[in-house]
TIVO-625004 format. One record per residue (C-alpha): x, y, z. Coordinates in nm, 2 decimals, padded with zeros to 4 digits. Layout:
BEGIN
+--------+--------+--------+
!     px !     py !     pz !
+--------+--------+--------+
!      X !      Y !      Z !
...
+--------+--------+--------+
//
This chain:
BEGIN
+--------+--------+--------+
!     px !     py !     pz !
+--------+--------+--------+
!  07.06 !  09.50 !  05.73 !
!  07.28 !  09.80 !  05.89 !
!  07.60 !  09.71 !  05.99 !
!  07.63 !  09.96 !  06.31 !
!  07.52 !  09.95 !  06.62 !
!  07.39 !  09.56 !  06.68 !
!  07.17 !  09.50 !  06.97 !
!  07.34 !  09.15 !  07.02 !
!  07.71 !  09.06 !  06.97 !
!  07.81 !  08.72 !  07.09 !
!  08.21 !  08.70 !  07.13 !
!  08.35 !  08.35 !  07.24 !
!  08.65 !  08.37 !  07.41 !
!  08.95 !  08.13 !  07.49 !
!  09.13 !  08.39 !  07.69 !
!  09.42 !  08.46 !  07.43 !
!  09.52 !  08.77 !  07.27 !
!  09.31 !  08.72 !  06.97 !
!  08.98 !  08.70 !  07.19 !
!  09.10 !  09.03 !  07.34 !
!  09.07 !  09.18 !  07.00 !
!  08.75 !  09.00 !  06.92 !
!  08.61 !  09.18 !  07.22 !
!  08.73 !  09.51 !  07.14 !
!  08.61 !  09.50 !  06.80 !
!  08.27 !  09.41 !  06.93 !
!  08.24 !  09.67 !  07.16 !
!  08.30 !  09.93 !  06.88 !
!  08.01 !  09.82 !  06.72 !
!  07.74 !  09.85 !  06.97 !
!  07.60 !  10.18 !  07.16 !
!  07.61 !  09.99 !  07.46 !
!  07.86 !  09.77 !  07.63 !
!  07.59 !  09.55 !  07.78 !
!  07.48 !  09.45 !  07.43 !
!  07.85 !  09.23 !  07.38 !
!  07.79 !  08.89 !  07.52 !
!  08.13 !  08.78 !  07.63 !
!  08.11 !  08.35 !  07.66 !
!  08.36 !  08.09 !  07.72 !
!  08.25 !  07.75 !  07.59 !
!  08.40 !  07.46 !  07.83 !
!  08.41 !  07.12 !  07.77 !
!  08.37 !  06.90 !  08.04 !
!  08.58 !  06.58 !  08.00 !
!  08.44 !  06.23 !  08.14 !
!  08.76 !  06.18 !  08.33 !
!  09.11 !  06.29 !  08.35 !
!  09.33 !  05.98 !  08.34 !
!  09.69 !  06.00 !  08.54 !
!  09.87 !  05.69 !  08.52 !
!  09.72 !  05.40 !  08.68 !
!  09.44 !  05.59 !  08.86 !
!  09.17 !  05.82 !  08.69 !
!  08.96 !  06.11 !  08.86 !
!  08.61 !  06.18 !  08.78 !
!  08.52 !  06.53 !  08.66 !
!  08.24 !  06.70 !  08.85 !
!  08.04 !  06.88 !  08.57 !
!  07.91 !  07.14 !  08.81 !
!  08.24 !  07.23 !  08.96 !
!  08.42 !  07.24 !  08.61 !
!  08.16 !  07.50 !  08.49 !
!  08.19 !  07.70 !  08.83 !
!  08.57 !  07.73 !  08.76 !
!  08.53 !  07.82 !  08.43 !
!  08.26 !  08.07 !  08.50 !
!  08.52 !  08.22 !  08.78 !
!  08.77 !  08.21 !  08.53 !
!  08.59 !  08.39 !  08.29 !
!  08.46 !  08.67 !  08.55 !
!  08.84 !  08.75 !  08.64 !
!  08.94 !  08.78 !  08.26 !
!  08.65 !  09.03 !  08.23 !
!  08.77 !  09.20 !  08.55 !
!  09.15 !  09.22 !  08.44 !
!  09.04 !  09.37 !  08.13 !
!  08.91 !  09.74 !  08.22 !
!  08.79 !  09.82 !  07.86 !
!  08.56 !  09.51 !  07.92 !
!  08.36 !  09.66 !  08.19 !
!  07.98 !  09.63 !  08.19 !
!  07.98 !  09.36 !  07.91 !
!  07.76 !  09.05 !  07.94 !
!  07.89 !  08.74 !  08.02 !
!  07.82 !  08.36 !  08.09 !
!  07.98 !  08.03 !  08.06 !
!  07.84 !  07.76 !  07.84 !
!  07.89 !  07.39 !  07.89 !
!  07.92 !  07.16 !  07.58 !
!  08.09 !  07.19 !  07.20 !
!  08.23 !  07.46 !  07.15 !
!  08.07 !  07.54 !  06.82 !
!  07.74 !  07.40 !  06.91 !
!  07.72 !  07.61 !  07.25 !
!  07.79 !  07.92 !  07.06 !
!  07.58 !  07.88 !  06.81 !
!  07.32 !  07.78 !  07.07 !
!  07.39 !  08.09 !  07.28 !
!  07.36 !  08.30 !  06.97 !
!  06.99 !  08.13 !  06.88 !
!  06.88 !  08.18 !  07.27 !
!  06.99 !  08.55 !  07.28 !
!  06.86 !  08.66 !  06.91 !
!  07.21 !  08.77 !  06.81 !
!  07.29 !  09.01 !  06.52 !
!  07.65 !  08.90 !  06.49 !
!  07.91 !  08.65 !  06.62 !
!  08.29 !  08.79 !  06.63 !
!  08.49 !  08.49 !  06.61 !
!  08.86 !  08.52 !  06.70 !
!  09.04 !  08.31 !  06.48 !
!  09.43 !  08.17 !  06.54 !
!  09.45 !  08.10 !  06.16 !
!  09.58 !  07.73 !  06.23 !
!  09.68 !  07.55 !  05.91 !
!  09.76 !  07.20 !  05.86 !
!  09.83 !  06.95 !  06.09 !
!  09.76 !  07.18 !  06.37 !
!  09.43 !  07.25 !  06.24 !
!  09.34 !  06.90 !  06.17 !
!  09.46 !  06.80 !  06.55 !
!  09.26 !  07.10 !  06.69 !
!  08.94 !  07.09 !  06.45 !
!  08.78 !  07.45 !  06.39 !
!  08.52 !  07.57 !  06.59 !
!  08.50 !  07.86 !  06.35 !
!  08.40 !  07.66 !  06.07 !
!  08.13 !  07.47 !  06.28 !
!  07.98 !  07.82 !  06.37 !
!  08.00 !  07.95 !  06.01 !
!  07.80 !  07.67 !  05.93 !
!  07.56 !  07.69 !  06.15 !
!  07.52 !  08.03 !  06.29 !
!  07.19 !  08.21 !  06.28 !
!  07.33 !  08.54 !  06.23 !
!  07.61 !  08.68 !  06.06 !
!  07.98 !  08.62 !  06.14 !
!  08.26 !  08.81 !  06.15 !
!  08.58 !  08.60 !  06.16 !
!  08.86 !  08.84 !  06.29 !
!  09.24 !  08.67 !  06.23 !
!  09.49 !  08.74 !  06.50 !
!  09.86 !  08.78 !  06.36 !
!  10.08 !  08.57 !  06.55 !
+--------+--------+--------+
//
C-alpha cells in the first residue's frame, strides 16, 4: 500500500491547535484538498442542568450550531480552503469510525493532546477508541503543549 497520495483522509477536529496541525498534515498527503474530510463530532446532551431548572437540548439546533462553527473554523484558516467538511452527531470515537467507513477512508489523522494520568482518565481517549475500531490506517499526531 502506497503512503502517498491518499484518496480520502479523515481528520476529526476539536478546534484546538492540535487539530490545525492534523489538517495541515492531511493536506500534505493528498493531491486535491477535497480529499481531506475535516469532521467535528458533537455529542448532544439530553439536557443542561442549571440550578433548580434545566434546559432541554434540541439535537437539530445543537448539530446546526456545530456545523456553523466548523464552517467558520475552515473559513478562518485560509490554508484549509476546499477541504470537505461535515458535522457528525454521536459519540466521538464511534462517529469518526463510522464516517471513515461510510467514505471508504484510506487514513484517519488523529490530533492528540497527549493527556496522561487523571486528565486522560476523566476525559477518556477518543484516539484509543478509533485505533481499536478504524477500518483503515490511523496516524496519531501528538501536538506538544
